[in-house]
N, C-alpha and C positions, 0 to 999 in steps of 0.2 A: 504494500500500500504506500502510495506517495504521501509523505508527511505533510505536504502542502495542500492536499485535497481533503475535503470532507468525504467520508466514506459512509454511504447509506446501504443498509442491507434489509431486504424484505425476507422475513422468515415465513415460509409458506410451503405448501405442497404445490409444486410447479404445474403438474398436469391436472387440468380440470379445475383449477382454482380461480373462480371469477374475481375474487378480491385481489388475488395476486396479479391477475391481468390488469385490474384497475390501477394498482400501485405502480406497475411497470409503465402504464400509459401516463400516469401522473409524473413519474420520474423522467420519462423521455421528454415530455413537454417542458418540465422544469429545467432539465439539462440544457435545452435550447435557449432558455431565457437567461441562464446564468453566465457569468464571465467564464471564458474558455478555461478549462482545466481547474475549475474550483471545486468540482464534485465528481466522484466516481460512485457507481452503485453496482450491486449484484443481488442475485436471489440465492438465499440459503434454502436449497431444495431438499425438504425433509424426505423426499422420495428417493434420495441417492445416498450412497455411503459418505461421500464428501460433505453433503449437506448435514447429515447427522453428526459427523465429526465437528463441523463448524458450529453447529447448534450446541454441542457439548462445551466447546471452547467459549462460546458466548455466555453460556450459563456460568462458567467459572469467572469470566471477565466482568459480567454484569452483576454478579452476586445473586442472581435468580434466573430461572429458566424463562427465556423469551417465549411468550405464548404464540400459538399458531392461529391466525396470522398476526404478525406484528412488524414494527419498523424499528431498526436499530441504527443509530447515528453515532459514528465514531465509538463503537463498542459500548454504547449506552442505550438502554431501551428507551426510545422516545415515545412510542405509541403501542398500547396493548391491543391494537386493532389496525385497520387500514383507514387512515384519516382522509378527509377531503383535500382537494388541491391546495386551498388557502392555508390550512393548518400545516400540511407537510412543507409547503413552500416557506412559510414563516420559520419553521423549525430548522430547515436546511440553511436558510439565510442567516439565522442567528448563529448556527454552528460555524458558518463561513466567517462571519464577523468576529466571533470569539477566537477562531484560529488565527485570523489576521492580526488581532490585537495581541494575542500571546506571542506571535512571531515578532511583532514590532518591539515588545518588551524584551524578548530574548536578544534581539539585535542591539538594543540600547545597553543591555547588561553585558554584552560581549560573549554570550553563550551560543 
């Protein structure tokens, strides 16, 4: 994961998941609206071995098991469901701003 990008993960069963399809559509539209290279996203497909492994990893990182479906932003559970466009957009934009602010502070401190 690029440390400059906000990373959004959709935790869902990829095949036949209407809510997952909705989240993908929202993230695709949002990705077009955002500054280039400010966000990356992926689906944690609980129908695959890799998805189950990532889900277990997220459980450890988040301190609790992300529900299915849910949205994880920068390894933090942001939504226990699939939100509407405005809510997800706001959360991603806040994460981008937070990351930019932290980066600026680190540069000033010389780290």
